[in-house]
C-alpha positions, -999 to +999 in steps of 0.1 A: +731-510-643+699-515-665+678-542-657+647-554-672+619-577-650+599-594-672+565-611-655+549-635-677+512-638-679+480-633-702+462-601-701+424-596-698+400-599-672+393-640-677+433-644-667+432-619-636+447-639-604+451-673-617+475-694-617+496-685-650+496-650-643+518-649-612+543-636-632+521-600-635+511-604-597+549-606-583+559-576-612+530-555-603+536-561-563+573-552-572+562-521-587+532-510-564+559-514-533+582-492-545+561-467-565+564-476-597+534-472-622+526-493-657+518-475-686+509-491-725+544-495-739+551-514-773+541-550-769+540-544-730+528-530-697+559-508-688+573-494-658+603-478-657+621-464-627+650-457-604+655-482-575+687-484-553+709-463-582+696-487-612+674-483-641+645-505-643+623-514-669+594-536-660+570-555-681+544-574-690+542-589-722+507-580-740+516-606-769+502-635-746+521-663-732+529-682-763+548-648-779+567-637-750+595-637-767+590-612-788+583-587-765+614-595-746+634-593-772+619-555-783+625-545-742+660-562-744+674-545-771+655-513-769+674-507-730+703-529-743+700-552-711+725-581-710+712-611-707+726-614-669+703-583-661+671-600-678+644-617-646+620-636-660+590-645-635+569-675-644+547-699-626+559-736-627+540-769-622+565-791-618+569-772-578+546-775-554+532-745-545+555-747-512+586-738-534+600-709-557+632-714-577+655-691-588+682-705-614+705-684-636+699-705-668+675-739-677+651-754-701+617-742-708+606-775-693+576-773-713+563-736-704+552-721-732+562-682-726+601-695-717+599-716-750+591-685-769+617-666-749+638-689-758+635-695-795+637-656-800+672-651-780+683-683-792+694-692-755+682-701-720+708-684-704+687-663-691+676-660-652+642-670-645+622-671-607+599-703-610+564-697-584+554-733-583+517-738-586+518-777-582+504-802-603+470-808-589+450-820-618+438-847-636+456-862-671+449-839-693+436-812-673+472-790-672+455-762-694+422-757-670+446-758-641+468-731-647+443-709-663+420-714-630+421-687-602+438-696-568+412-712-542+405-691-510+427-717-493+458-707-510+451-675-512+471-666-480+501-690-485+504-669-526+502-635-511+534-647-489+548-659-517+543-629-536+563-609-511+592-629-506+595-633-548+597-586-546+618-599-521+640-622-539+636-595-570+653-570-546+680-591-537+686-602-572+691-566-586+714-555-552+734-587-545+734-605-572+720-641-586+746-663-569+737-653-535+702-649-536+696-684-557+713-697-524+687-681-502+657-683-524+665-718-535+662-727-495+627-712-488+598-738-479+562-722-475+533-736-456+495-734-457 
């Protein structure tokens, strides 16, 4: 069975360790834990590996967030991966920093990366793991907030949440989305 894991973010030093790049951070942590390495591929940095008898293609789109769908569609078609075996990891301002949420489908909720994927795939019926980043910003300050780096106070919690997200991804691959959702959506993290 094949899986396509997608961490959403933006390429370049300006975006490293920002809230908007948490998808990159989670797939980096997953690959590192399981001995995978990223290389340059078409429209993405790509890590291909086998884990627990499954073939995994892990991508970090190099198209920038707003064109993520282009990369996702290319790799989905190239690897012949079904929608159910796709998992997008993304930041979410609608969730507090204390939460993650796994869903088998749903709207983009205004997230440009998810919107691009939905417009390109012509569906919102694909699994996504949302990493809550909170919404502690003034009116009109959303872009600056999601493109800002984690604070020293937030960093320990973010590290724990990344580790837990790696476990959620492992469960998604081994036990399926329904059982994984039941466990993942009950998690509450504290500073």
